[in-house]
Biotite code that builds the C-alpha atoms (Angstrom):
import biotite.structure as struc

atoms = struc.array([
    struc.Atom([-21.778, 41.355, 0.153], chain_id="A", res_id=1, res_name="MET", atom_name="CA", element="C"),
    struc.Atom([-18.526, 40.854, 2.427], chain_id="A", res_id=2, res_name="THR", atom_name="CA", element="C"),
    struc.Atom([-18.524, 43.146, 5.338], chain_id="A", res_id=3, res_name="SER", atom_name="CA", element="C"),
    struc.Atom([-15.235, 44.720, 3.965], chain_id="A", res_id=4, res_name="LYS", atom_name="CA", element="C"),
    struc.Atom([-17.252, 45.357, 0.770], chain_id="A", res_id=5, res_name="GLU", atom_name="CA", element="C"),
    struc.Atom([-19.828, 47.018, 2.971], chain_id="A", res_id=6, res_name="LEU", atom_name="CA", element="C"),
    struc.Atom([-17.300, 49.165, 4.291], chain_id="A", res_id=7, res_name="LEU", atom_name="CA", element="C"),
    struc.Atom([-15.987, 50.315, 1.368], chain_id="A", res_id=8, res_name="TYR", atom_name="CA", element="C"),
    struc.Atom([-19.528, 51.141, 0.086], chain_id="A", res_id=9, res_name="VAL", atom_name="CA", element="C"),
    struc.Atom([-20.303, 52.995, 3.033], chain_id="A", res_id=10, res_name="GLU", atom_name="CA", element="C"),
    struc.Atom([-17.527, 54.743, 2.695], chain_id="A", res_id=11, res_name="ASP", atom_name="CA", element="C"),
    struc.Atom([-17.562, 55.857, -1.113], chain_id="A", res_id=12, res_name="ALA", atom_name="CA", element="C"),
    struc.Atom([-21.203, 56.699, 0.039], chain_id="A", res_id=13, res_name="LEU", atom_name="CA", element="C"),
    struc.Atom([-19.915, 59.238, 2.548], chain_id="A", res_id=14, res_name="GLY", atom_name="CA", element="C"),
    struc.Atom([-17.290, 60.633, 0.093], chain_id="A", res_id=15, res_name="HIS", atom_name="CA", element="C"),
    struc.Atom([-19.583, 61.613, -2.856], chain_id="A", res_id=16, res_name="GLU", atom_name="CA", element="C"),
    struc.Atom([-22.045, 62.833, -0.469], chain_id="A", res_id=17, res_name="CYS", atom_name="CA", element="C"),
    struc.Atom([-19.372, 65.334, 0.746], chain_id="A", res_id=18, res_name="PHE", atom_name="CA", element="C"),
    struc.Atom([-18.444, 66.096, -2.563], chain_id="A", res_id=19, res_name="MET", atom_name="CA", element="C"),
    struc.Atom([-21.829, 66.773, -3.972], chain_id="A", res_id=20, res_name="LYS", atom_name="CA", element="C"),
    struc.Atom([-22.779, 69.201, -1.195], chain_id="A", res_id=21, res_name="THR", atom_name="CA", element="C"),
    struc.Atom([-19.312, 70.649, -1.405], chain_id="A", res_id=22, res_name="SER", atom_name="CA", element="C"),
    struc.Atom([-19.666, 71.320, -5.049], chain_id="A", res_id=23, res_name="SER", atom_name="CA", element="C"),
    struc.Atom([-23.190, 72.590, -4.874], chain_id="A", res_id=24, res_name="LYS", atom_name="CA", element="C"),
    struc.Atom([-21.765, 75.181, -1.940], chain_id="A", res_id=25, res_name="GLN", atom_name="CA", element="C"),
    struc.Atom([-19.277, 76.264, -4.327], chain_id="A", res_id=26, res_name="THR", atom_name="CA", element="C"),
    struc.Atom([-21.024, 76.721, -7.218], chain_id="A", res_id=27, res_name="SER", atom_name="CA", element="C"),
    struc.Atom([-23.766, 78.938, -5.539], chain_id="A", res_id=28, res_name="GLU", atom_name="CA", element="C"),
    struc.Atom([-20.922, 81.211, -4.200], chain_id="A", res_id=29, res_name="LYS", atom_name="CA", element="C"),
    struc.Atom([-19.088, 81.589, -7.732], chain_id="A", res_id=30, res_name="LEU", atom_name="CA", element="C"),
    struc.Atom([-19.468, 84.810, -9.481], chain_id="A", res_id=31, res_name="MET", atom_name="CA", element="C"),
    struc.Atom([-18.321, 83.269, -12.820], chain_id="A", res_id=32, res_name="ASP", atom_name="CA", element="C"),
    struc.Atom([-20.843, 81.612, -14.721], chain_id="A", res_id=33, res_name="SER", atom_name="CA", element="C"),
    struc.Atom([-18.973, 78.997, -16.581], chain_id="A", res_id=34, res_name="THR", atom_name="CA", element="C"),
    struc.Atom([-16.805, 78.108, -13.940], chain_id="A", res_id=35, res_name="LEU", atom_name="CA", element="C"),
    struc.Atom([-19.856, 77.833, -11.882], chain_id="A", res_id=36, res_name="SER", atom_name="CA", element="C"),
    struc.Atom([-22.018, 75.954, -14.577], chain_id="A", res_id=37, res_name="ASN", atom_name="CA", element="C"),
    struc.Atom([-18.798, 73.453, -14.485], chain_id="A", res_id=38, res_name="PHE", atom_name="CA", element="C"),
    struc.Atom([-19.088, 72.635, -11.216], chain_id="A", res_id=39, res_name="VAL", atom_name="CA", element="C"),
    struc.Atom([-22.960, 72.410, -10.710], chain_id="A", res_id=40, res_name="LYS", atom_name="CA", element="C"),
    struc.Atom([-21.551, 69.575, -13.858], chain_id="A", res_id=41, res_name="GLU", atom_name="CA", element="C"),
    struc.Atom([-19.405, 68.214, -11.108], chain_id="A", res_id=42, res_name="LEU", atom_name="CA", element="C"),
    struc.Atom([-22.105, 68.004, -8.702], chain_id="A", res_id=43, res_name="GLU", atom_name="CA", element="C"),
    struc.Atom([-24.325, 66.086, -11.114], chain_id="A", res_id=44, res_name="GLN", atom_name="CA", element="C"),
    struc.Atom([-21.560, 63.568, -11.542], chain_id="A", res_id=45, res_name="LYS", atom_name="CA", element="C"),
    struc.Atom([-21.246, 63.097, -7.651], chain_id="A", res_id=46, res_name="HIS", atom_name="CA", element="C"),
    struc.Atom([-24.794, 62.435, -7.277], chain_id="A", res_id=47, res_name="ASN", atom_name="CA", element="C"),
    struc.Atom([-25.093, 59.828, -10.108], chain_id="A", res_id=48, res_name="GLU", atom_name="CA", element="C"),
    struc.Atom([-22.152, 57.934, -8.470], chain_id="A", res_id=49, res_name="LEU", atom_name="CA", element="C"),
    struc.Atom([-23.851, 58.530, -5.030], chain_id="A", res_id=50, res_name="TYR", atom_name="CA", element="C"),
    struc.Atom([-26.848, 56.946, -6.299], chain_id="A", res_id=51, res_name="ASN", atom_name="CA", element="C"),
    struc.Atom([-25.095, 54.203, -8.252], chain_id="A", res_id=52, res_name="LYS", atom_name="CA", element="C"),
    struc.Atom([-22.975, 53.223, -4.725], chain_id="A", res_id=53, res_name="PHE", atom_name="CA", element="C"),
    struc.Atom([-26.339, 53.238, -2.861], chain_id="A", res_id=54, res_name="LEU", atom_name="CA", element="C"),
    struc.Atom([-27.998, 50.779, -5.544], chain_id="A", res_id=55, res_name="ASN", atom_name="CA", element="C"),
    struc.Atom([-25.451, 48.368, -4.360], chain_id="A", res_id=56, res_name="LEU", atom_name="CA", element="C"),
    struc.Atom([-26.767, 48.193, -1.316], chain_id="A", res_id=57, res_name="LEU", atom_name="CA", element="C"),
])
């Protein structure tokens, strides 16, 4: 893996970490259960993407 590719993966990991943390915090604050469940699904998706990027290393 080139250094440029490594920088891309590290950047993507940071973005996915931020998104899964934000999704978790938001889902906990929402009162609407349907919307909260949707945001929890987003959290799971970002967690999967985070793990996929992590496996590239």
